Structure formats: structure tokens, C-alpha cells
N, C-alpha and C positions, 0 to 999 in steps of 0.2 A: 267587323261586321260595326254597322252605326247604331245607334240606340234611338229607338224614337224621338227622346227630346232633340237630340242631333238633326233628326232630317227633317223636325218641323220648326227648327231655331229661324231660318230665313224664308219662313211661312207665314204671309198674313193668315189670322184667325179670328173667325168671329167674335164680339165678345156678349158673356151671358147675359150683359144688360148693356147697350149700347148708351146709358144715358150715366152709366158709374162716373166718379169722381175720378180715379185713378186706372191707367190703362197700360200696360205691357208694350213695348215696341212693337210686337205682332199685331195685337190687338186694335191698335192706334194704326200701324199700316191699314188696315183692312176697313175699318170706320173712313179714313181718308181717303181710301182708294188709290195706294202706292205702293212703290216695294219697298222690305223689310231692309234693304241695302238702300234704298235712296235716304229713307228717314233717319238710319243710322247715321248718315254723311252729315245729313243736315243737323241733326244731332251733334255731330262732335265739332261742327263748324260753330252753331248756336248754342255754347253749354249752357246759358238760363234758362233756357228753353224745356228741361228737364231734372229731375232729383233721383233718385238711388233709394231702393230698399231693399238693403241687402248689395247683392251683387246687380240687383235687377235694374234696369231700367224703365222709369216711371214717367207718363206724364200726366198734367191732371186739364181740366176744361178748359182753363185760360191759356194753358199749352197748346193744345191743338186747337183751340182757335188762331193762337199766332203761326202756328205752322200752318194750317189753313190759307191762313191771309195772304203769309208770304209766299205758297205755291200759287196762288192765285195771281199776285203779283207779276208772277213771272219770274224768268232770269234777268237779272239786272244790265248783265253783258251784251243780251241778244234783243231783248223785247220782246221775247216771244215767252207765252205764260204754259205752251204743251210744246213738249219734245216735236222736233220737224221729223214728220215721216220718212222714211226710206223709201230710196226710189227705187223702183221696180226694174231691174234691167227689162229691154225691149226682147221677148221671146225670139229666139234665132228661128228662122225658117230654113229647115233644110233644102239642101242643094237638089235640082232634079238630077237624076243619073240619065246620062246618055243626051242633054239635052248639050 
């Protein structure tokens, strides 16, 4: 059975004070309105944008501003700022029986 901390590991949580100097990855993801997984992947590729407090990854205000600007600028490979929406397959109409 999973512990409460394990269940909350990948869930963005609101910080106690949105203007605080240092935030965890979960709090940063909530403030930046992104997923924890995306933020961890981004921080892994940009090691200069975070520091550690023990084993916990934390970001400061300047780091959050840089992450926000990079996210707002979009993916340099595709030029899109937001992920492309999935296309919904058209609903199939049932065949009429006996036609």
C-alpha cells in the first residue's frame, strides 16, 4: 500500500505563500500551471535552474521566472507554445439494420 507522500509525489500542490523565495517541484508546478513530470524533465535538461535542499529539488524566484519564459517561448523544434490538441476521431454512425 502506497504512503500519502508517495501518492502526492507527482501531484502539483498549492504553496502556502505564492510569493515565497524557494518552492518545491510540486509547488512550482502548481504556480506555473504545468505537470510535475514536465517540470522534472525540464529541470533535468536545464540543471542551472534549480538547487537542492537535502534531497529535495527547489527553485527560487529567478529560476521560476526563467522556467516561465522558456515555457512561454515554446518548443524550439516546432515553434508551438502549447502542445497540439489531440484530434477526436469522428463518431461512427451505427448502420441501419435492414437497409
